C-alpha angles and dihedrals in degrees: 000000000000095000098057117109128217123246116285087221136012121250085257092057102255109143117227094225092054099055131061128204121215092252091056090065092071118104089232093062114093135175133009128315111296137182120281098248094047091051093052100039112022111025115109093243093049090052090048100052105018139052100197121171127191092252093056088078100018098057100159141326133228105209093226104032097029083221122150118227095018120139105206099205100050096019088223128146137225096197118130110286093009093283116183121273116273106250107166093102094249124136096231139035105237092194091067099031120024096031092061089074104015105056128113124275107273094217094147091060089059097041091251133128115277092252120061089209089068092057102034097074093057095050104041131078139146088279094043106039094167114052091187090071091058084086106010099053096077110343114056135024095354092159106073149130095030095140131115097245093059134059097229098185093050092048093052092046094050093045091062090079107026132042091201087076087067100031092049092071095030103056108321094094098032119161094167137060094230135056129236116263097237117195115258105231110198114260130191112289091004109176114255093221113084115214117236094250091056102044094103096043120116118238095222137044122261106287090230091065106021119123128191114274106252117240117250 
């Protein structure tokens, strides 16, 4: 599965080395087009910042529905918030897997323009190579990435010199028109008022993936 190669050209005749997808424009993308599983499990960048295992996406399988997290007898669900069973005969639930790193940039939640590119230029310089850290170094959401499927320390280290490390998973590789509702872990001096868009957000990561917050 991880040794297969994509087509050299599409059925319509477009050659892979002559077209460029939006996610290939990121600084963190390297090399030619590769298969999905190789990119997520075996590429150098995936190994650097992630720790994905097969069962992160493939979390179970109902023989008939091919639905993860379905209990055939009671037809109940153990998804977050008691969400309905997944019944579209797919092997994964994109809402709780793919969307975590492939949602749109939530600029409106931060009072920023919808496109990060419109903000990036005004925040970055030779001395400040990552504009995200203008706010997220010490002010907001400083507790993050402490989950088993990510390499938190490597992400923070790489992000010191490149905002595409952050933007890649927060809009730069978006496949969906919504963003994932990440938990809002309390941070020092966190405001007591919760904005409307965050009122239904959990305050801790999913227990299946949560890791202890490292001491600073």
